[in-house]
C-alpha positions as CSV (number, residue, x, y, z in Angstrom):
1,M,-19.6,-29.6,-1.3
2,I,-16.6,-27.5,-1.4
3,Q,-16.8,-24.8,0.9
4,E,-14.6,-21.9,0.4
5,I,-13.4,-19.0,3.1
6,T,-11.9,-15.6,1.7
7,V,-9.5,-13.1,4.0
8,L,-10.0,-9.6,2.8
9,S,-8.5,-6.6,4.7
10,G,-10.2,-2.8,3.0
11,K,-6.3,-2.5,3.0
12,G,-2.3,-3.6,3.5
13,G,-0.5,-4.2,6.5
14,T,-3.4,-5.8,8.9
15,G,-2.2,-8.9,9.7
16,K,-4.1,-10.7,6.8
17,T,-1.5,-13.3,5.3
18,S,0.1,-14.1,9.0
19,L,-3.6,-15.4,10.0
20,V,-3.7,-17.3,6.6
21,G,-0.6,-19.1,7.2
22,S,-1.9,-20.0,10.9
23,F,-5.4,-21.1,9.2
24,A,-3.3,-23.7,6.7
25,V,-2.2,-25.1,10.1
26,L,-4.8,-25.9,11.4
27,A,-7.5,-26.8,9.4
28,K,-8.0,-30.4,7.9
29,D,-8.6,-31.2,4.7
30,K,-8.0,-28.4,2.5
31,I,-5.9,-26.5,-0.3
32,M,-4.9,-23.0,0.3
33,V,-4.6,-20.1,-2.6
34,D,-3.1,-17.0,-2.6
35,C,-5.0,-14.3,-4.8
36,D,-2.6,-11.8,-3.6
37,V,-1.1,-11.8,-6.9
38,D,0.3,-8.3,-7.4
39,A,1.8,-8.7,-4.2
40,A,1.9,-12.2,-3.4
41,D,3.7,-13.2,-0.1
42,L,1.9,-16.3,1.8
43,H,4.8,-18.3,0.3
44,L,7.4,-16.7,2.5
45,I,4.7,-18.6,5.3
46,L,4.2,-21.6,3.9
47,N,7.6,-22.5,1.9
48,P,5.8,-24.1,-1.4
49,E,7.5,-26.4,-3.9
50,I,6.9,-25.9,-7.1
51,E,5.0,-28.9,-8.7
52,E,3.6,-27.6,-12.0
53,A,3.9,-23.9,-13.4
54,N,1.4,-22.4,-16.0
55,D,2.1,-19.0,-18.1
56,F,-1.1,-16.2,-18.0
57,F,-2.1,-14.6,-20.8
58,G,-4.0,-11.2,-20.4
59,L,-4.9,-8.8,-22.6
60,N,-3.6,-9.4,-26.2
61,E,-0.8,-7.1,-27.5
62,Y,-0.8,-5.3,-30.8
63,F,1.6,-3.8,-33.2
64,I,1.5,-2.5,-36.5
65,N,3.0,-4.5,-39.8
66,R,5.0,-2.0,-41.4
67,D,4.9,-4.1,-44.6
68,V,1.4,-3.7,-44.5
69,C,0.2,-0.2,-43.3
70,I,-0.8,2.6,-45.6
71,E,0.2,5.4,-43.0
72,C,-2.7,6.8,-43.0
73,G,-2.8,7.9,-39.3
74,K,-6.3,6.6,-38.6
75,C,-4.8,4.6,-35.4
76,E,-2.7,7.1,-34.1
77,E,-6.1,9.5,-33.9
78,L,-8.3,7.7,-31.9
79,C,-6.1,6.3,-29.6
80,C,-6.9,8.2,-26.5
81,F,-3.9,6.4,-24.6
82,E,-1.4,8.1,-26.7
83,A,0.3,5.1,-27.3
84,I,0.9,5.0,-31.5
85,K,3.5,7.2,-32.6
86,D,5.0,7.2,-36.1
87,F,3.3,4.3,-36.7
88,E,4.8,1.8,-34.0
89,I,2.6,0.7,-30.7
90,D,4.4,1.9,-27.2
91,V,3.6,-1.7,-25.7
92,I,3.5,0.1,-21.8
93,S,1.2,3.0,-22.8
94,C,-1.2,0.6,-24.8
95,E,-4.1,-0.9,-22.8
96,G,-5.3,-3.1,-25.3
97,C,-8.7,-2.1,-26.2
98,G,-8.3,-2.5,-29.8
99,I,-9.7,0.2,-31.2
100,C,-6.8,0.7,-33.5
101,Y,-7.3,-2.7,-34.6
102,L,-10.8,-2.0,-35.6
103,A,-10.2,0.7,-36.9
104,C,-7.0,0.2,-39.6
105,P,-8.5,0.4,-43.1
106,A,-5.7,-1.5,-44.6
107,S,-5.6,-4.5,-41.4
108,A,-2.2,-3.7,-40.7
109,I,-2.9,-4.0,-36.9
110,E,-2.1,-7.7,-36.2
111,T,-2.1,-9.0,-32.2
112,R,-0.6,-11.9,-30.3
113,K,-0.9,-13.4,-26.6
114,K,1.0,-11.3,-24.0
115,K,2.4,-13.1,-21.2
116,C,1.4,-11.1,-18.1
117,G,2.6,-13.9,-15.2
118,E,2.6,-16.9,-14.2
119,W,0.6,-19.4,-11.6
120,Y,1.7,-22.4,-9.8
121,I,0.3,-25.3,-8.1
122,S,2.7,-26.3,-5.3
123,E,2.9,-28.3,-2.4
124,T,3.8,-27.1,1.2
125,K,4.1,-29.2,4.5
126,Y,0.2,-28.1,5.3
127,G,-0.8,-29.0,2.4
128,P,-1.6,-28.3,-1.4
129,L,-1.0,-24.2,-2.2
130,V,-1.9,-22.6,-5.6
131,H,-0.5,-19.3,-5.8
132,A,0.1,-16.6,-8.8
133,K,2.8,-14.0,-9.7
134,L,1.8,-10.8,-12.2
135,G,4.8,-9.6,-14.4
136,I,5.6,-6.1,-14.1
137,A,3.5,-3.2,-14.5
138,Q,1.0,-6.1,-15.9
139,E,-2.6,-5.7,-16.0
140,N,-5.6,-8.2,-15.4
141,S,-5.1,-9.4,-11.9
142,G,-9.0,-10.3,-11.9
143,K,-8.9,-12.6,-14.4
144,L,-5.6,-13.7,-12.8
145,V,-7.5,-14.7,-9.8
146,M,-10.1,-16.5,-11.0
147,E,-7.5,-18.3,-12.8
148,V,-5.9,-19.4,-9.8
149,R,-9.7,-19.7,-7.8
150,K,-10.4,-21.9,-10.6
151,A,-7.5,-23.9,-10.8
152,A,-8.2,-24.5,-6.9
153,K,-11.4,-25.8,-7.5
154,E,-10.8,-28.2,-9.8
155,M,-7.8,-29.6,-7.5
156,A,-10.3,-29.7,-5.0
157,Q,-12.6,-31.6,-7.3
158,K,-10.2,-34.1,-8.1
159,E,-8.9,-35.0,-5.0
160,N,-12.2,-34.7,-3.2
161,I,-10.8,-32.1,-0.3
162,S,-14.0,-30.0,0.9
163,L,-12.4,-26.7,2.1
164,V,-10.5,-24.0,0.0
165,I,-9.2,-21.1,2.3
166,T,-8.3,-18.3,0.1
167,D,-6.0,-15.2,1.2
168,G,-7.4,-12.3,-0.6
169,P,-6.0,-9.1,-1.5
170,P,-6.3,-5.9,-0.2
171,G,-8.7,-3.1,-1.1
172,I,-12.1,-3.0,-2.9
173,G,-10.7,-3.0,-6.6
174,C,-11.1,-5.9,-9.4
175,P,-9.4,-8.5,-8.2
176,V,-10.8,-8.3,-4.6
177,I,-14.2,-8.8,-6.6
178,A,-12.7,-11.7,-8.3
179,S,-12.0,-13.0,-5.2
180,L,-14.7,-12.5,-3.0
181,S,-17.6,-13.7,-5.5
182,G,-19.2,-17.1,-5.0
183,T,-17.1,-18.1,-1.5
184,S,-18.7,-19.5,1.3
185,L,-18.0,-16.9,3.9
186,V,-15.7,-14.1,3.8
187,L,-13.6,-13.1,6.9
188,V,-12.3,-9.2,7.2
189,V,-9.4,-8.6,8.8
190,T,-9.2,-4.5,10.4
191,E,-7.2,-2.8,13.2
192,P,-8.7,0.2,15.4
193,T,-7.6,3.0,13.4
194,V,-9.6,5.6,11.3
195,S,-8.4,3.9,8.0
196,G,-8.6,0.3,9.3
197,I,-12.2,1.5,10.5
198,H,-12.9,3.6,7.2
199,D,-11.9,0.8,4.5
200,M,-13.3,-2.2,6.8
201,E,-17.2,-0.4,6.3
202,R,-16.2,-0.2,2.4
203,V,-15.1,-4.2,2.3
204,L,-18.3,-5.1,4.5
205,D,-20.2,-2.9,1.8
206,L,-18.6,-5.5,-1.0
207,C,-20.0,-8.5,1.1
208,S,-23.3,-6.9,1.5
209,H,-23.6,-6.4,-2.4
210,F,-22.7,-9.9,-3.2
211,N,-24.7,-11.1,-0.3
212,V,-21.9,-13.3,1.0
213,K,-21.6,-14.4,4.5
214,V,-19.3,-11.8,6.4
215,L,-17.4,-12.6,10.0
216,V,-14.8,-9.3,11.3
217,C,-11.2,-10.0,13.0
218,I,-10.1,-7.0,14.8
219,N,-6.0,-7.6,14.8
220,K,-4.0,-5.1,17.2
221,F,-7.7,-4.5,19.3
222,D,-5.5,-3.4,22.3
223,L,-3.9,-0.6,20.4
224,N,-7.1,1.2,20.6
225,L,-9.9,0.6,22.6
226,E,-11.9,3.4,21.7
227,K,-11.3,2.7,17.6
228,T,-11.9,-1.1,19.0
229,G,-15.4,-0.3,20.8
230,E,-16.4,1.6,17.7
231,I,-15.8,-1.8,15.1
232,E,-17.7,-3.6,17.6
233,K,-20.6,-1.2,17.3
234,I,-20.7,-1.0,13.5
235,C,-20.6,-4.4,13.6
236,R,-23.4,-4.7,15.7
237,K,-25.8,-2.1,13.6
238,R,-24.4,-4.0,10.8
239,N,-25.6,-7.5,12.7
240,V,-21.5,-8.8,11.7
241,K,-20.3,-11.2,14.1
242,I,-17.1,-10.4,15.9
243,A,-15.3,-13.8,15.2
244,G,-12.3,-12.9,16.9
245,K,-9.8,-10.2,18.4
246,I,-5.9,-10.4,18.5
247,T,-3.5,-8.8,20.6
248,Y,-0.4,-6.7,19.4
249,D,2.3,-8.7,19.8
250,Y,6.1,-9.1,18.2
251,I,5.3,-13.3,17.3
252,F,4.0,-11.9,14.3
253,T,7.5,-10.4,13.0
254,E,9.5,-13.2,15.6
255,A,7.6,-15.9,13.5
256,L,7.8,-14.3,10.1
257,I,11.6,-14.2,10.5
258,K,11.3,-18.0,10.9
259,S,9.0,-18.4,7.7
260,L,6.8,-20.1,9.7
261,P,3.0,-19.7,11.0
262,V,2.2,-18.0,14.0
263,V,0.6,-21.2,15.7
264,E,3.1,-23.0,14.8
265,F,6.0,-21.0,15.6
266,S,4.4,-20.4,19.5
267,D,1.9,-21.4,21.7
268,G,1.4,-18.3,23.9
269,E,-1.8,-16.3,24.2
270,T,-1.6,-14.8,20.5
271,S,-1.7,-18.2,19.1
272,R,-4.6,-19.5,21.4
273,R,-6.4,-16.4,20.0
274,I,-6.1,-17.4,16.2
275,K,-7.0,-20.8,17.2
276,S,-10.5,-19.6,18.7
277,L,-11.0,-17.2,15.5
278,W,-10.2,-20.4,13.4
279,E,-13.1,-22.3,15.4
280,N,-15.3,-19.3,14.9
281,L,-14.7,-19.6,11.5
282,Y,-15.3,-23.4,11.4
283,N,-18.5,-23.4,12.9
284,E,-19.9,-20.2,11.3
285,L,-18.9,-21.9,8.2
286,N,-20.6,-25.2,9.1
287,R,-24.1,-23.8,10.7
Protein backbone atom coordinates (compact mmCIF):
# COMPACT_ATOMS: atom_id res chain seq x y z
CA MET A 1 0.00 0.00 0.00
CA ILE A 2 1.31 3.44 -0.95
CA GLN A 3 1.22 5.98 1.87
CA GLU A 4 1.48 9.73 1.39
CA ILE A 5 2.65 12.45 3.75
CA THR A 6 1.60 15.94 2.68
CA VAL A 7 3.24 19.01 4.21
CA LEU A 8 1.06 22.13 4.22
CA SER A 9 1.13 25.63 5.65
CA GLY A 10 -1.63 28.17 5.92
CA LYS A 11 0.72 30.90 4.71
CA GLY A 12 3.96 31.16 2.79
CA GLY A 13 7.36 31.53 4.42
CA THR A 14 6.90 29.11 7.33
CA GLY A 15 9.82 26.87 6.28
CA LYS A 16 7.68 24.11 4.82
CA THR A 17 9.87 23.42 1.78
CA SER A 18 13.09 23.45 3.82
CA LEU A 19 11.64 20.76 6.08
CA VAL A 20 10.49 18.68 3.11
CA GLY A 21 14.00 18.90 1.65
CA SER A 22 15.37 17.43 4.87
CA PHE A 23 12.72 14.69 4.85
CA ALA A 24 14.04 13.73 1.41
CA VAL A 25 17.39 12.97 3.04
CA LEU A 26 15.96 11.14 6.06
CA ALA A 27 13.25 9.02 4.41
CA LYS A 28 13.94 5.69 2.77
CA ASP A 29 12.13 4.18 -0.22
CA LYS A 30 10.15 7.27 -1.24
CA ILE A 31 9.17 9.58 -4.09
CA MET A 32 9.21 13.33 -3.57
CA VAL A 33 6.47 15.53 -5.06
CA ASP A 34 6.38 19.31 -5.32
CA CYS A 35 2.74 20.38 -5.58
CA ASP A 36 3.42 24.09 -5.14
CA VAL A 37 3.14 24.45 -8.91
CA ASP A 38 2.47 28.21 -8.85
CA ALA A 39 5.85 28.89 -7.22
CA ALA A 40 7.80 25.63 -7.11
CA ASP A 41 11.10 25.79 -5.23
CA LEU A 42 11.83 22.30 -3.85
CA HIS A 43 14.13 21.82 -6.86
CA LEU A 44 16.39 24.56 -5.45
CA ILE A 45 17.30 22.21 -2.60
CA LEU A 46 17.16 18.81 -4.32
CA ASN A 47 18.93 19.81 -7.57
CA PRO A 48 17.04 17.43 -9.88
CA GLU A 49 18.10 16.22 -13.29
CA ILE A 50 15.03 16.16 -15.54
CA GLU A 51 14.49 12.78 -17.19
CA GLU A 52 11.02 13.34 -18.65
CA ALA A 53 9.12 16.53 -19.51
CA ASN A 54 5.39 16.61 -20.27
CA ASP A 55 3.11 19.39 -21.47
CA PHE A 56 0.14 20.33 -19.29
CA PHE A 57 -3.07 21.47 -20.95
CA GLY A 58 -5.64 23.29 -18.84
CA LEU A 59 -8.83 24.98 -20.00
CA ASN A 60 -9.51 25.15 -23.72
CA GLU A 61 -8.65 28.31 -25.60
CA TYR A 62 -11.45 29.87 -27.68
CA PHE A 63 -11.19 31.94 -30.84
CA ILE A 64 -13.61 33.35 -33.43
CA ASN A 65 -13.44 32.11 -37.01
CA ARG A 66 -14.08 35.37 -38.89
CA ASP A 67 -14.87 33.47 -42.09
CA VAL A 68 -17.93 31.96 -40.37
CA CYS A 69 -18.85 34.78 -37.95
CA ILE A 70 -22.06 36.67 -38.81
CA GLU A 71 -21.20 39.50 -36.35
CA CYS A 72 -24.44 39.18 -34.41
CA GLY A 73 -22.76 40.28 -31.16
CA LYS A 74 -24.31 37.49 -29.07
CA CYS A 75 -20.94 36.35 -27.74
CA GLU A 76 -19.90 39.83 -26.61
CA GLU A 77 -23.28 40.34 -24.97
CA LEU A 78 -23.04 37.13 -22.92
CA CYS A 79 -19.36 37.32 -21.91
CA CYS A 80 -19.33 38.45 -18.28
CA PHE A 81 -15.53 38.75 -18.35
CA GLU A 82 -15.62 41.37 -21.13
CA ALA A 83 -13.11 39.29 -23.04
CA ILE A 84 -14.71 39.82 -26.48
CA LYS A 85 -14.30 43.10 -28.34
CA ASP A 86 -14.81 43.75 -32.06
CA PHE A 87 -15.41 40.02 -32.62
CA GLU A 88 -12.02 39.06 -31.20
CA ILE A 89 -11.41 37.06 -28.00
CA ASP A 90 -8.73 38.39 -25.65
CA VAL A 91 -6.96 35.22 -24.43
CA ILE A 92 -5.74 36.98 -21.28
CA SER A 93 -9.23 38.10 -20.19
CA CYS A 94 -10.98 34.90 -21.30
CA GLU A 95 -11.70 32.49 -18.42
CA GLY A 96 -12.54 29.57 -20.72
CA CYS A 97 -16.13 29.17 -19.52
CA GLY A 98 -17.35 28.37 -23.06
CA ILE A 99 -20.65 30.28 -22.94
CA CYS A 100 -19.80 32.02 -26.23
CA TYR A 101 -19.03 28.66 -27.83
CA LEU A 102 -22.42 27.29 -26.79
CA ALA A 103 -24.43 30.39 -27.69
CA CYS A 104 -23.00 31.25 -31.11
CA PRO A 105 -25.82 30.75 -33.68
CA ALA A 106 -23.33 30.37 -36.54
CA SER A 107 -20.94 27.97 -34.74
CA ALA A 108 -18.19 30.47 -35.49
CA ILE A 109 -16.39 30.04 -32.17
CA GLU A 110 -13.86 27.25 -32.18
CA THR A 111 -11.68 25.74 -29.49
CA ARG A 112 -8.18 24.38 -29.22
CA LYS A 113 -6.05 22.95 -26.45
CA LYS A 114 -4.14 25.51 -24.43
CA LYS A 115 -0.74 24.68 -22.99
CA CYS A 116 -0.63 26.04 -19.43
CA GLY A 117 2.61 24.59 -18.13
CA GLU A 118 4.83 21.53 -17.86
CA TRP A 119 5.39 18.72 -15.40
CA TYR A 120 8.53 16.69 -14.95
CA ILE A 121 9.87 13.40 -13.68
CA SER A 122 13.38 13.94 -12.36
CA GLU A 123 16.09 12.11 -10.48
CA THR A 124 17.94 13.50 -7.45
CA LYS A 125 20.64 12.10 -5.19
CA TYR A 126 17.84 11.48 -2.67
CA GLY A 127 15.47 9.67 -5.04
CA PRO A 128 12.83 10.49 -7.68
CA LEU A 129 11.12 13.90 -7.77
CA VAL A 130 7.90 14.71 -9.61
CA HIS A 131 7.40 18.45 -10.02
CA ALA A 132 5.82 21.03 -12.31
CA LYS A 133 5.85 24.61 -13.52
CA LEU A 134 2.68 26.52 -14.28
CA GLY A 135 2.92 29.08 -17.05
CA ILE A 136 2.85 32.81 -16.32
CA ALA A 137 -0.70 34.05 -15.61
CA GLN A 138 -2.11 30.57 -16.26
CA GLU A 139 -4.95 28.94 -14.35
CA ASN A 140 -5.88 25.38 -13.34
CA SER A 141 -3.09 24.87 -10.80
CA GLY A 142 -5.41 22.44 -8.96
CA LYS A 143 -5.69 20.29 -12.06
CA LEU A 144 -1.89 20.36 -12.50
CA VAL A 145 -1.46 19.30 -8.86
CA MET A 146 -3.69 16.29 -9.51
CA GLU A 147 -1.65 15.45 -12.62
CA VAL A 148 1.60 15.54 -10.65
CA ARG A 149 0.22 13.43 -7.78
CA LYS A 150 -1.20 10.90 -10.23
CA ALA A 151 2.18 10.55 -11.95
CA ALA A 152 3.91 10.06 -8.60
CA LYS A 153 1.46 7.36 -7.50
CA GLU A 154 1.84 5.53 -10.82
CA MET A 155 5.63 5.63 -10.50
CA ALA A 156 5.43 4.38 -6.91
CA GLN A 157 3.28 1.42 -7.99
CA LYS A 158 5.54 0.63 -10.94
CA GLU A 159 8.75 0.76 -8.89
CA ASN A 160 7.22 -0.76 -5.75
CA ILE A 161 7.89 2.34 -3.64
CA SER A 162 5.77 2.58 -0.52
CA LEU A 163 5.99 6.27 0.43
CA VAL A 164 5.21 9.58 -1.29
CA ILE A 165 6.26 12.84 0.42
CA THR A 166 4.45 15.87 -0.93
CA ASP A 167 5.40 19.52 -0.56
CA GLY A 168 2.01 21.17 -0.80
CA PRO A 169 1.13 24.77 -1.68
CA PRO A 170 0.35 27.37 0.99
CA GLY A 171 -3.17 28.55 1.81
CA ILE A 172 -6.48 26.67 1.65
CA GLY A 173 -7.49 27.12 -2.00
CA CYS A 174 -8.03 24.72 -4.87
CA PRO A 175 -4.36 23.60 -5.18
CA VAL A 176 -4.29 22.78 -1.45
CA ILE A 177 -7.49 20.76 -1.68
CA ALA A 178 -6.03 18.91 -4.67
CA SER A 179 -2.90 18.15 -2.62
CA LEU A 180 -4.85 17.13 0.48
CA SER A 181 -7.56 14.81 -0.75
CA GLY A 182 -6.71 11.15 -0.35
CA THR A 183 -3.45 11.67 1.54
CA SER A 184 -2.53 9.48 4.51
CA LEU A 185 -1.14 12.12 6.87
CA VAL A 186 -0.79 15.91 6.86
CA LEU A 187 1.89 17.92 8.62
CA VAL A 188 0.91 21.56 9.08
CA VAL A 189 3.92 23.86 9.50
CA THR A 190 3.14 27.06 11.36
CA GLU A 191 4.95 29.85 13.19
CA PRO A 192 4.16 31.77 16.41
CA THR A 193 2.59 34.87 14.90
CA VAL A 194 -0.97 36.17 14.71
CA SER A 195 -1.20 35.38 10.98
CA GLY A 196 0.53 32.03 11.46
CA ILE A 197 -2.03 30.94 14.06
CA HIS A 198 -5.00 32.20 12.04
CA ASP A 199 -3.90 30.42 8.87
CA MET A 200 -2.96 27.23 10.75
CA GLU A 201 -6.52 27.03 12.08
CA ARG A 202 -7.93 27.38 8.57
CA VAL A 203 -5.80 24.46 7.36
CA LEU A 204 -6.79 22.38 10.40
CA ASP A 205 -10.45 23.07 9.57
CA LEU A 206 -9.80 21.91 6.01
CA CYS A 207 -8.12 18.71 7.20
CA SER A 208 -11.02 18.06 9.55
CA HIS A 209 -13.48 18.51 6.69
CA PHE A 210 -11.66 15.85 4.65
CA ASN A 211 -11.19 13.64 7.73
CA VAL A 212 -7.40 13.49 7.28
CA LYS A 213 -5.03 12.69 10.14
CA VAL A 214 -2.99 15.81 10.94
CA LEU A 215 0.05 16.80 13.01
CA VAL A 216 1.53 20.26 13.61
CA CYS A 217 5.10 21.54 13.58
CA ILE A 218 5.91 24.93 15.12
CA ASN A 219 8.82 26.49 13.27
CA LYS A 220 10.76 29.40 14.86
CA PHE A 221 8.93 28.56 18.09
CA ASP A 222 11.41 30.46 20.27
CA LEU A 223 10.69 33.83 18.62
CA ASN A 224 7.46 34.24 20.59
CA LEU A 225 6.91 31.75 23.40
CA GLU A 226 3.53 33.27 24.27
CA LYS A 227 2.19 32.60 20.78
CA THR A 228 3.81 29.15 20.82
CA GLY A 229 1.84 28.41 23.97
CA GLU A 230 -1.31 29.63 22.21
CA ILE A 231 -0.67 27.22 19.32
CA GLU A 232 -0.16 24.35 21.77
CA LYS A 233 -3.42 25.23 23.53
CA ILE A 234 -5.32 25.29 20.23
CA CYS A 235 -3.85 21.91 19.25
CA ARG A 236 -4.79 20.34 22.60
CA LYS A 237 -8.33 21.63 22.22
CA ARG A 238 -8.53 20.14 18.71
CA ASN A 239 -6.81 16.90 19.81
CA VAL A 240 -3.98 17.51 17.34
CA LYS A 241 -0.46 16.37 18.24
CA ILE A 242 2.56 18.66 18.05
CA ALA A 243 5.08 16.58 16.10
CA GLY A 244 7.99 18.94 16.65
CA LYS A 245 9.23 22.43 17.46
CA ILE A 246 12.07 23.96 15.45
CA THR A 247 14.19 26.87 16.70
CA TYR A 248 14.84 30.02 14.71
CA ASP A 249 18.19 29.37 13.07
CA TYR A 250 20.19 31.04 10.29
CA ILE A 251 21.26 27.55 9.25
CA PHE A 252 18.15 27.39 7.02
CA THR A 253 19.39 30.33 4.97
CA GLU A 254 22.97 29.06 4.88
CA ALA A 255 21.83 25.64 3.68
CA LEU A 256 19.63 27.20 0.99
CA ILE A 257 22.55 29.29 -0.29
CA LYS A 258 24.50 26.04 -0.68
CA SER A 259 21.45 24.34 -2.30
CA LEU A 260 21.44 21.65 0.38
CA PRO A 261 18.85 20.27 2.81
CA VAL A 262 19.46 21.44 6.37
CA VAL A 263 20.17 17.96 7.78
CA GLU A 264 22.82 17.37 5.13
CA PHE A 265 24.39 20.79 5.58
CA SER A 266 24.62 20.66 9.38
CA ASP A 267 24.39 18.18 12.27
CA GLY A 268 23.62 20.79 14.93
CA GLU A 269 20.64 21.26 17.24
CA THR A 270 18.24 22.29 14.47
CA SER A 271 19.08 19.21 12.41
CA ARG A 272 18.53 17.00 15.45
CA ARG A 273 15.12 18.58 15.96
CA ILE A 274 14.23 17.97 12.30
CA LYS A 275 15.31 14.33 12.61
CA SER A 276 13.12 13.94 15.70
CA LEU A 277 10.23 15.56 13.80
CA TRP A 278 10.64 13.06 10.96
CA GLU A 279 10.71 10.11 13.39
CA ASN A 280 7.46 11.32 14.98
CA LEU A 281 5.87 11.70 11.55
CA TYR A 282 6.95 8.26 10.38
CA ASN A 283 5.83 6.59 13.61
CA GLU A 284 2.42 8.28 13.41
CA LEU A 285 2.06 7.22 9.77
CA ASN A 286 2.63 3.58 10.68
CA ARG A 287 0.53 3.42 13.84
